[in-house]
KOLTORGU-515208 format. One record per atom (N, C-alpha, C): residue number from 1; residue in three letters; atom name; x, y, z. Coordinates in Angstrom, 1 decimal. Layout:
# residues N
+-----+-----+------+--------+--------+--------+
!   n ! res ! atom !      X !      Y !      Z !
+-----+-----+------+--------+--------+--------+
! NUM ! ala !   CA !      X !      Y !      Z !
...
+-----+-----+------+--------+--------+--------+
***
This chain:
# residues 102
+-----+-----+------+--------+--------+--------+
!   n ! res ! atom !      X !      Y !      Z !
+-----+-----+------+--------+--------+--------+
!   1 ! met !    N !   -7.6 !  177.0 !   20.7 !
!   1 ! met !   CA !   -7.8 !  178.0 !   20.5 !
!   1 ! met !    C !   -8.7 !  178.7 !   21.3 !
!   2 ! arg !    N !   -8.6 !  180.2 !   21.9 !
!   2 ! arg !   CA !   -9.3 !  180.7 !   22.6 !
!   2 ! arg !    C !  -10.3 !  181.4 !   21.8 !
!   3 ! leu !    N !  -11.8 !  181.8 !   22.0 !
!   3 ! leu !   CA !  -12.7 !  182.4 !   21.1 !
!   3 ! leu !    C !  -12.6 !  184.0 !   22.1 !
!   4 ! pro !    N !  -13.0 !  185.1 !   21.5 !
!   4 ! pro !   CA !  -13.4 !  186.1 !   22.2 !
!   4 ! pro !    C !  -14.6 !  186.3 !   22.6 !
!   5 ! val !    N !  -15.1 !  186.6 !   23.4 !
!   5 ! val !   CA !  -16.2 !  186.5 !   24.5 !
!   5 ! val !    C !  -17.5 !  188.1 !   24.0 !
!   6 ! asn !    N !  -18.4 !  187.2 !   23.4 !
!   6 ! asn !   CA !  -19.4 !  188.5 !   23.3 !
!   6 ! asn !    C !  -19.6 !  189.7 !   23.9 !
!   7 ! ala !    N !  -19.3 !  190.8 !   23.6 !
!   7 ! ala !   CA !  -19.3 !  192.3 !   25.1 !
!   7 ! ala !    C !  -21.0 !  192.4 !   25.6 !
!   8 ! gln !    N !  -21.9 !  191.6 !   24.5 !
!   8 ! gln !   CA !  -23.1 !  191.4 !   25.3 !
!   8 ! gln !    C !  -24.2 !  190.8 !   24.9 !
!   9 ! met !    N !  -24.8 !  190.1 !   25.7 !
!   9 ! met !   CA !  -25.9 !  188.7 !   25.2 !
!   9 ! met !    C !  -26.6 !  189.7 !   23.9 !
!  10 ! cys !    N !  -26.4 !  188.6 !   22.8 !
!  10 ! cys !   CA !  -27.2 !  188.7 !   21.9 !
!  10 ! cys !    C !  -28.9 !  188.5 !   22.0 !
!  11 ! pro !    N !  -29.7 !  189.0 !   21.2 !
!  11 ! pro !   CA !  -31.2 !  189.2 !   21.1 !
!  11 ! pro !    C !  -31.9 !  188.4 !   21.1 !
!  12 ! thr !    N !  -31.6 !  186.9 !   21.3 !
!  12 ! thr !   CA !  -32.0 !  185.4 !   21.5 !
!  12 ! thr !    C !  -31.7 !  184.4 !   22.6 !
!  13 ! cys !    N !  -30.2 !  185.3 !   23.4 !
!  13 ! cys !   CA !  -29.9 !  184.3 !   24.1 !
!  13 ! cys !    C !  -30.9 !  183.4 !   25.5 !
!  14 ! pro !    N !  -30.4 !  182.1 !   25.5 !
!  14 ! pro !   CA !  -31.1 !  182.1 !   26.5 !
!  14 ! pro !    C !  -31.2 !  182.6 !   27.9 !
!  15 ! phe !    N !  -30.1 !  183.4 !   28.3 !
!  15 ! phe !   CA !  -29.6 !  184.1 !   29.9 !
!  15 ! phe !    C !  -30.5 !  185.3 !   29.5 !
!  16 ! arg !    N !  -31.3 !  185.4 !   28.7 !
!  16 ! arg !   CA !  -32.1 !  186.4 !   28.8 !
!  16 ! arg !    C !  -33.8 !  186.3 !   29.4 !
!  17 ! asp !    N !  -34.2 !  187.1 !   29.8 !
!  17 ! asp !   CA !  -35.6 !  186.4 !   30.2 !
!  17 ! asp !    C !  -36.5 !  186.5 !   28.8 !
!  18 ! asp !    N !  -36.2 !  187.1 !   27.7 !
!  18 ! asp !   CA !  -37.3 !  187.0 !   26.1 !
!  18 ! asp !    C !  -36.0 !  186.0 !   26.0 !
!  19 ! gly !    N !  -35.1 !  185.5 !   25.9 !
!  19 ! gly !   CA !  -34.5 !  184.8 !   24.6 !
!  19 ! gly !    C !  -35.1 !  183.0 !   24.5 !
!  20 ! trp !    N !  -34.2 !  182.3 !   23.9 !
!  20 ! trp !   CA !  -34.7 !  181.1 !   24.3 !
!  20 ! trp !    C !  -33.9 !  180.5 !   25.6 !
!  21 ! thr !    N !  -35.1 !  180.3 !   26.2 !
!  21 ! thr !   CA !  -35.0 !  179.9 !   27.3 !
!  21 ! thr !    C !  -35.3 !  178.2 !   28.2 !
!  22 ! glu !    N !  -35.6 !  177.5 !   26.9 !
!  22 ! glu !   CA !  -36.2 !  176.4 !   26.7 !
!  22 ! glu !    C !  -34.5 !  175.3 !   27.1 !
!  23 ! val !    N !  -33.1 !  176.0 !   26.6 !
!  23 ! val !   CA !  -32.0 !  175.7 !   26.8 !
!  23 ! val !    C !  -30.7 !  176.0 !   27.9 !
!  24 ! arg !    N !  -31.5 !  177.1 !   28.8 !
!  24 ! arg !   CA !  -30.7 !  177.3 !   29.3 !
!  24 ! arg !    C !  -30.0 !  176.4 !   30.4 !
!  25 ! glu !    N !  -31.1 !  175.6 !   30.9 !
!  25 ! glu !   CA !  -30.4 !  174.9 !   31.7 !
!  25 ! glu !    C !  -29.2 !  174.2 !   31.5 !
!  26 ! leu !    N !  -29.4 !  173.8 !   30.0 !
!  26 ! leu !   CA !  -28.6 !  172.7 !   29.6 !
!  26 ! leu !    C !  -27.5 !  173.1 !   29.7 !
!  27 ! leu !    N !  -26.9 !  174.7 !   29.3 !
!  27 ! leu !   CA !  -26.0 !  175.5 !   29.0 !
!  27 ! leu !    C !  -25.6 !  176.0 !   30.1 !
!  28 ! val !    N !  -26.4 !  175.6 !   31.0 !
!  28 ! val !   CA !  -25.6 !  176.2 !   32.6 !
!  28 ! val !    C !  -24.7 !  175.4 !   33.1 !
!  29 ! arg !    N !  -25.6 !  173.6 !   32.6 !
!  29 ! arg !   CA !  -24.6 !  172.7 !   33.0 !
!  29 ! arg !    C !  -23.3 !  172.1 !   32.1 !
!  30 ! arg !    N !  -23.4 !  172.6 !   31.2 !
!  30 ! arg !   CA !  -22.3 !  172.6 !   30.3 !
!  30 ! arg !    C !  -21.3 !  173.4 !   30.2 !
!  31 ! thr !    N !  -22.2 !  174.7 !   31.2 !
!  31 ! thr !   CA !  -21.1 !  175.8 !   31.3 !
!  31 ! thr !    C !  -20.0 !  175.6 !   32.3 !
!  32 ! leu !    N !  -20.5 !  174.7 !   33.5 !
!  32 ! leu !   CA !  -19.7 !  174.5 !   35.1 !
!  32 ! leu !    C !  -19.4 !  173.3 !   34.5 !
!  33 ! thr !    N !  -19.3 !  172.3 !   33.9 !
!  33 ! thr !   CA !  -19.0 !  171.3 !   33.9 !
!  33 ! thr !    C !  -18.2 !  171.1 !   32.3 !
!  34 ! glu !    N !  -18.4 !  171.8 !   31.4 !
!  34 ! glu !   CA !  -17.2 !  171.1 !   30.0 !
!  34 ! glu !    C !  -16.7 !  172.6 !   29.4 !
!  35 ! gly !    N !  -17.5 !  173.7 !   29.8 !
!  35 ! gly !   CA !  -16.6 !  174.7 !   29.1 !
!  35 ! gly !    C !  -17.3 !  175.6 !   28.6 !
!  36 ! ser !    N !  -17.6 !  176.7 !   28.2 !
!  36 ! ser !   CA !  -18.2 !  178.1 !   27.6 !
!  36 ! ser !    C !  -18.8 !  177.9 !   26.2 !
!  37 ! pro !    N !  -20.1 !  178.0 !   26.0 !
!  37 ! pro !   CA !  -20.5 !  177.3 !   24.9 !
!  37 ! pro !    C !  -19.8 !  178.2 !   23.9 !
!  38 ! ile !    N !  -20.6 !  178.0 !   22.8 !
!  38 ! ile !   CA !  -19.8 !  179.0 !   21.5 !
!  38 ! ile !    C !  -21.9 !  179.6 !   21.7 !
!  39 ! cys !    N !  -21.7 !  181.1 !   21.5 !
!  39 ! cys !   CA !  -22.9 !  182.0 !   21.2 !
!  39 ! cys !    C !  -23.9 !  181.7 !   19.6 !
!  40 ! his !    N !  -24.9 !  181.3 !   20.0 !
!  40 ! his !   CA !  -25.6 !  180.7 !   18.6 !
!  40 ! his !    C !  -26.2 !  181.4 !   17.8 !
!  41 ! ser !    N !  -25.2 !  182.8 !   17.6 !
!  41 ! ser !   CA !  -25.1 !  184.1 !   16.8 !
!  41 ! ser !    C !  -24.4 !  184.2 !   16.3 !
!  42 ! thr !    N !  -23.2 !  183.6 !   16.4 !
!  42 ! thr !   CA !  -21.6 !  183.7 !   15.8 !
!  42 ! thr !    C !  -21.3 !  182.7 !   15.1 !
!  43 ! gly !    N !  -20.6 !  182.5 !   13.7 !
!  43 ! gly !   CA !  -20.2 !  181.6 !   13.6 !
!  43 ! gly !    C !  -20.5 !  180.9 !   12.4 !
!  44 ! lys !    N !  -19.7 !  180.2 !   11.7 !
!  44 ! lys !   CA !  -20.5 !  179.4 !   10.3 !
!  44 ! lys !    C !  -21.3 !  178.6 !   10.9 !
!  45 ! gly !    N !  -21.5 !  178.3 !   12.2 !
!  45 ! gly !   CA !  -23.1 !  177.6 !   12.4 !
!  45 ! gly !    C !  -23.9 !  178.2 !   13.2 !
!  46 ! ala !    N !  -23.7 !  179.9 !   13.1 !
!  46 ! ala !   CA !  -25.5 !  180.2 !   13.4 !
!  46 ! ala !    C !  -26.3 !  180.1 !   12.9 !
!  47 ! leu !    N !  -27.7 !  180.1 !   13.9 !
!  47 ! leu !   CA !  -28.8 !  180.0 !   14.2 !
!  47 ! leu !    C !  -29.6 !  180.8 !   13.7 !
!  48 ! val !    N !  -29.1 !  181.7 !   13.7 !
!  48 ! val !   CA !  -29.8 !  183.8 !   13.8 !
!  48 ! val !    C !  -29.1 !  183.8 !   12.5 !
!  49 ! arg !    N !  -29.0 !  183.8 !   11.2 !
!  49 ! arg !   CA !  -28.5 !  183.7 !   10.1 !
!  49 ! arg !    C !  -28.5 !  185.7 !    9.8 !
!  50 ! lys !    N !  -29.5 !  186.6 !   10.4 !
!  50 ! lys !   CA !  -28.7 !  188.0 !    9.8 !
!  50 ! lys !    C !  -28.6 !  188.5 !   11.4 !
!  51 ! arg !    N !  -27.9 !  187.9 !   12.2 !
!  51 ! arg !   CA !  -27.1 !  188.2 !   13.4 !
!  51 ! arg !    C !  -25.9 !  187.6 !   13.3 !
!  52 ! arg !    N !  -25.6 !  187.0 !   11.8 !
!  52 ! arg !   CA !  -24.4 !  186.3 !   12.1 !
!  52 ! arg !    C !  -23.2 !  186.8 !   12.0 !
!  53 ! gln !    N !  -22.1 !  186.1 !   12.9 !
!  53 ! gln !   CA !  -20.9 !  187.6 !   12.9 !
!  53 ! gln !    C !  -20.0 !  186.6 !   12.1 !
!  54 ! gly !    N !  -18.6 !  187.0 !   11.8 !
!  54 ! gly !   CA !  -17.7 !  185.9 !   10.8 !
!  54 ! gly !    C !  -17.0 !  185.6 !   11.5 !
!  55 ! lys !    N !  -16.7 !  185.5 !   12.6 !
!  55 ! lys !   CA !  -16.2 !  184.3 !   13.9 !
!  55 ! lys !    C !  -16.9 !  184.1 !   14.9 !
!  56 ! ala !    N !  -16.7 !  183.0 !   15.5 !
!  56 ! ala !   CA !  -17.0 !  182.4 !   16.4 !
!  56 ! ala !    C !  -16.7 !  183.2 !   17.5 !
!  57 ! arg !    N !  -17.6 !  183.4 !   18.6 !
!  57 ! arg !   CA !  -17.6 !  184.0 !   20.1 !
!  57 ! arg !    C !  -18.0 !  183.3 !   21.0 !
!  58 ! leu !    N !  -17.7 !  183.2 !   22.3 !
!  58 ! leu !   CA !  -18.2 !  182.4 !   23.8 !
!  58 ! leu !    C !  -19.6 !  183.2 !   23.6 !
!  59 ! cys !    N !  -20.7 !  182.3 !   24.6 !
!  59 ! cys !   CA !  -21.8 !  183.3 !   25.0 !
!  59 ! cys !    C !  -21.4 !  183.9 !   26.0 !
!  60 ! arg !    N !  -21.7 !  185.3 !   26.1 !
!  60 ! arg !   CA !  -22.2 !  185.8 !   27.2 !
!  60 ! arg !    C !  -23.4 !  186.1 !   28.2 !
!  61 ! gly !    N !  -23.8 !  184.9 !   27.8 !
!  61 ! gly !   CA !  -24.7 !  184.6 !   28.8 !
!  61 ! gly !    C !  -24.4 !  183.9 !   29.8 !
!  62 ! ala !    N !  -23.6 !  182.8 !   29.3 !
!  62 ! ala !   CA !  -22.9 !  181.2 !   29.7 !
!  62 ! ala !    C !  -21.6 !  182.1 !   30.7 !
!  63 ! arg !    N !  -20.7 !  182.5 !   29.8 !
!  63 ! arg !   CA !  -20.2 !  183.2 !   30.8 !
!  63 ! arg !    C !  -20.0 !  184.3 !   32.4 !
!  64 ! asp !    N !  -21.2 !  185.0 !   31.8 !
!  64 ! asp !   CA !  -21.7 !  185.5 !   33.4 !
!  64 ! asp !    C !  -22.5 !  184.5 !   34.2 !
!  65 ! val !    N !  -22.4 !  183.2 !   33.8 !
!  65 ! val !   CA !  -23.1 !  182.2 !   34.8 !
!  65 ! val !    C !  -21.9 !  181.8 !   35.4 !
!  66 ! ala !    N !  -20.8 !  181.7 !   34.3 !
!  66 ! ala !   CA !  -19.3 !  181.3 !   35.2 !
!  66 ! ala !    C !  -18.7 !  182.2 !   35.9 !
!  67 ! leu !    N !  -18.4 !  183.5 !   35.7 !
!  67 ! leu !   CA !  -18.3 !  184.3 !   36.3 !
!  67 ! leu !    C !  -19.2 !  184.3 !   37.8 !
!  68 ! arg !    N !  -20.3 !  184.0 !   38.0 !
!  68 ! arg !   CA !  -20.6 !  184.6 !   39.5 !
!  68 ! arg !    C !  -20.2 !  183.2 !   40.1 !
!  69 ! tyr !    N !  -20.6 !  182.2 !   39.5 !
!  69 ! tyr !   CA !  -19.9 !  180.6 !   40.6 !
!  69 ! tyr !    C !  -18.4 !  180.9 !   40.5 !
!  70 ! phe !    N !  -17.8 !  180.8 !   39.7 !
!  70 ! phe !   CA !  -16.2 !  181.2 !   40.2 !
!  70 ! phe !    C !  -16.3 !  182.4 !   41.2 !
!  71 ! ala !    N !  -16.8 !  183.6 !   41.5 !
!  71 ! ala !   CA !  -16.7 !  184.6 !   42.7 !
!  71 ! ala !    C !  -17.1 !  183.6 !   43.6 !
!  72 ! ala !    N !  -18.8 !  183.5 !   43.5 !
!  72 ! ala !   CA !  -19.0 !  182.5 !   44.5 !
!  72 ! ala !    C !  -18.3 !  182.0 !   45.4 !
!  73 ! thr !    N !  -17.5 !  181.0 !   44.5 !
!  73 ! thr !   CA !  -16.5 !  179.9 !   45.5 !
!  73 ! thr !    C !  -15.4 !  180.1 !   45.7 !
!  74 ! gly !    N !  -15.1 !  181.7 !   45.5 !
!  74 ! gly !   CA !  -13.6 !  182.2 !   45.7 !
!  74 ! gly !    C !  -12.7 !  182.2 !   44.9 !
!  75 ! phe !    N !  -12.9 !  181.2 !   43.8 !
!  75 ! phe !   CA !  -11.9 !  181.3 !   42.7 !
!  75 ! phe !    C !  -11.2 !  182.6 !   42.1 !
!  76 ! leu !    N !  -12.2 !  183.1 !   41.8 !
!  76 ! leu !   CA !  -12.5 !  185.0 !   41.1 !
!  76 ! leu !    C !  -12.3 !  185.7 !   42.3 !
!  77 ! asp !    N !  -11.9 !  187.1 !   41.8 !
!  77 ! asp !   CA !  -12.3 !  187.9 !   43.7 !
!  77 ! asp !    C !  -13.7 !  188.6 !   43.3 !
!  78 ! ala !    N !  -14.0 !  188.9 !   42.2 !
!  78 ! ala !   CA !  -15.6 !  189.4 !   41.7 !
!  78 ! ala !    C !  -15.9 !  188.8 !   40.8 !
!  79 ! pro !    N !  -17.2 !  188.5 !   40.0 !
!  79 ! pro !   CA !  -17.8 !  188.1 !   39.1 !
!  79 ! pro !    C !  -17.4 !  188.5 !   37.8 !
!  80 ! thr !    N !  -16.3 !  189.2 !   36.9 !
!  80 ! thr !   CA !  -16.0 !  190.1 !   36.5 !
!  80 ! thr !    C !  -15.3 !  189.7 !   35.1 !
!  81 ! asp !    N !  -14.9 !  190.5 !   33.8 !
!  81 ! asp !   CA !  -14.0 !  189.6 !   33.2 !
!  81 ! asp !    C !  -13.1 !  189.8 !   33.3 !
!  82 ! thr !    N !  -12.4 !  191.1 !   34.3 !
!  82 ! thr !   CA !  -11.7 !  191.5 !   34.7 !
!  82 ! thr !    C !  -10.9 !  190.9 !   35.3 !
!  83 ! ala !    N !  -11.3 !  190.3 !   36.5 !
!  83 ! ala !   CA !  -10.9 !  189.2 !   37.7 !
!  83 ! ala !    C !  -10.5 !  187.9 !   36.6 !
!  84 ! trp !    N !  -11.4 !  188.0 !   35.9 !
!  84 ! trp !   CA !  -11.1 !  186.6 !   34.5 !
!  84 ! trp !    C !  -10.1 !  186.7 !   34.3 !
!  85 ! glu !    N !   -9.3 !  187.9 !   33.6 !
!  85 ! glu !   CA !   -8.2 !  188.5 !   33.0 !
!  85 ! glu !    C !   -7.2 !  187.9 !   33.9 !
!  86 ! ala !    N !   -7.7 !  188.3 !   35.4 !
!  86 ! ala !   CA !   -6.5 !  188.7 !   36.2 !
!  86 ! ala !    C !   -6.1 !  187.4 !   36.6 !
!  87 ! lys !    N !   -6.9 !  186.7 !   37.1 !
!  87 ! lys !   CA !   -7.0 !  184.6 !   37.2 !
!  87 ! lys !    C !   -6.2 !  183.9 !   36.0 !
!  88 ! cys !    N !   -6.2 !  184.6 !   34.9 !
!  88 ! cys !   CA !   -5.7 !  183.7 !   33.8 !
!  88 ! cys !    C !   -4.6 !  184.1 !   33.5 !
!  89 ! gln !    N !   -4.1 !  185.3 !   33.8 !
!  89 ! gln !   CA !   -2.2 !  185.4 !   33.9 !
!  89 ! gln !    C !   -1.6 !  185.3 !   35.5 !
!  90 ! glu !    N !   -2.4 !  184.8 !   36.3 !
!  90 ! glu !   CA !   -2.0 !  183.9 !   37.6 !
!  90 ! glu !    C !   -1.2 !  182.9 !   37.4 !
!  91 ! leu !    N !   -2.3 !  181.8 !   36.4 !
!  91 ! leu !   CA !   -2.3 !  180.7 !   36.3 !
!  91 ! leu !    C !   -1.5 !  180.7 !   35.0 !
!  92 ! gly !    N !   -1.2 !  181.6 !   34.5 !
!  92 ! gly !   CA !   -0.3 !  181.6 !   33.2 !
!  92 ! gly !    C !   -0.8 !  181.1 !   32.0 !
!  93 ! met !    N !   -2.3 !  181.8 !   32.0 !
!  93 ! met !   CA !   -2.7 !  181.2 !   30.5 !
!  93 ! met !    C !   -3.7 !  182.5 !   29.9 !
!  94 ! gln !    N !   -3.1 !  182.2 !   28.5 !
!  94 ! gln !   CA !   -3.9 !  183.4 !   27.9 !
!  94 ! gln !    C !   -5.1 !  183.8 !   28.4 !
!  95 ! gly !    N !   -5.9 !  184.9 !   28.7 !
!  95 ! gly !   CA !   -7.2 !  185.0 !   28.6 !
!  95 ! gly !    C !   -7.7 !  185.1 !   27.6 !
!  96 ! val !    N !   -9.1 !  186.0 !   27.7 !
!  96 ! val !   CA !  -10.1 !  185.5 !   26.5 !
!  96 ! val !    C !  -10.6 !  187.0 !   26.1 !
!  97 ! ser !    N !  -10.1 !  188.1 !   25.6 !
!  97 ! ser !   CA !  -10.8 !  189.0 !   25.7 !
!  97 ! ser !    C !  -12.0 !  189.4 !   24.7 !
!  98 ! gln !    N !  -12.7 !  190.2 !   25.1 !
!  98 ! gln !   CA !  -14.0 !  190.5 !   24.6 !
!  98 ! gln !    C !  -13.6 !  191.6 !   22.8 !
!  99 ! glu !    N !  -14.5 !  190.8 !   22.5 !
!  99 ! glu !   CA !  -14.2 !  191.7 !   20.8 !
!  99 ! glu !    C !  -15.8 !  192.0 !   20.7 !
! 100 ! gly !    N !  -15.9 !  193.5 !   20.2 !
! 100 ! gly !   CA !  -17.0 !  193.4 !   19.1 !
! 100 ! gly !    C !  -18.4 !  193.4 !   20.4 !
! 101 ! gln !    N !  -19.5 !  193.8 !   19.4 !
! 101 ! gln !   CA !  -21.2 !  193.4 !   20.1 !
! 101 ! gln !    C !  -21.2 !  193.3 !   19.2 !
! 102 ! leu !    N !  -22.6 !  192.9 !   19.7 !
! 102 ! leu !   CA !  -23.7 !  192.3 !   18.2 !
! 102 ! leu !    C !  -24.7 !  193.6 !   17.8 !
+-----+-----+------+--------+--------+--------+
***
């Protein structure tokens, strides 16, 4: 199942300077070796109840890390969601759309 990506980082995103940075290194490692993590502010397991969304979404900060990495290695033309969508289409994969904002 493909999940949508947050359109922006949530207020406590570990990739914000004032977010939950204690877990940033772990999330970078997971993002580049396992896949995009789900935003901790979305879905049934949301850690921040007042920001809870009905549907789980992928972490915007982690996606930005992946986009920069894939662009730096030449896999993507640019570190953008548009380049990601184009690569998914090129590979015959359904892309991951952005849905909503926090």
